[in-house]
N, C-alpha and C positions, 0 to 999 in steps of 0.2 A: 295425339299431342295437343296440349292446350296453348292458347295464346295468352300472354301475360301483359296487362296494361297497367300503368301507374296513373293515379289521379294527380292533379296539379298540386294538391296539398301534400301528397305522399312524396313527390319529387322535391318539393320545398323542404320538407322535414329531412329527407335523405341528405340533402346538400349541407345541412347543419351538423351532421354527425362526423366524427373523425374518419379519416380515409380508411383505416383498418376495418371499421364497422360498416362503412359503405360497401366495401368489397365483400364482406360476409353476407350482407343483406342481398346484394346482387347475385351471389352464388346460390342463395336459397331461392331467389326468384327464377333462376335457371333450372333448379332441381324440380320445382313444382310444375314446370312445363310438361315433364314426362308423366308423372303421376302425382297429382296434388294430395291424394289421400294416403300416400306412402310415408309422408313426413308426420311430425308431431302436430297435426292440425286438430284444433278443438272446435266443435260446433258451438256457437254462442246462442244463448236464448235471448228473447226480447227483454229488455228495452235497448239492446245494443244496436248500433247503426248498421253493422255488417253481420254476415252470417257465420264467418269463421275467423280464426286467428292462428298464427304460427309463432312459436317462441324461437328466437335465435339469439343466444347470448342474453344480454340484458335488454333486448329490444323485443317488441311485440309488433307483428305485422298483421293488420286487420284487413281482411279481404272478403270479396264476394265471389263465389264460384257458380258459374252457370254451366251445368253439365250438358245441356242441350246444344248450346252454341260453342261449347268448349272455350269459354273466355273466362279468365280470372282477372278481376279488377282489384289491384292493391289500392285500398282507399286511404289508409292511414298507417304511419309507422311511428311508434312512440317508444321512448325509453321507459323501462319498467320502473315504476315508483309505487308508492302506496296508493296513489290516486289514478293509476292507469285504468283500472276496471271500474 
């Protein structure tokens, strides 16, 4: 089982979203604890700041996965727009 941590900017972004979307994002963060690679996770290539991203509705969760320490850091959460990537 992995440990999921949120960065300060991810928490700040999450608080701005509607409650329904906050609940959806929190459910996804609970699911990735079990097996992060079972979901729709895409490995990102440089120059992205993070190593992976998950799509959940119209939101993108950018995260770093450390398989050796089993820690997942959710770095950023953004609403999907034409400028997200």
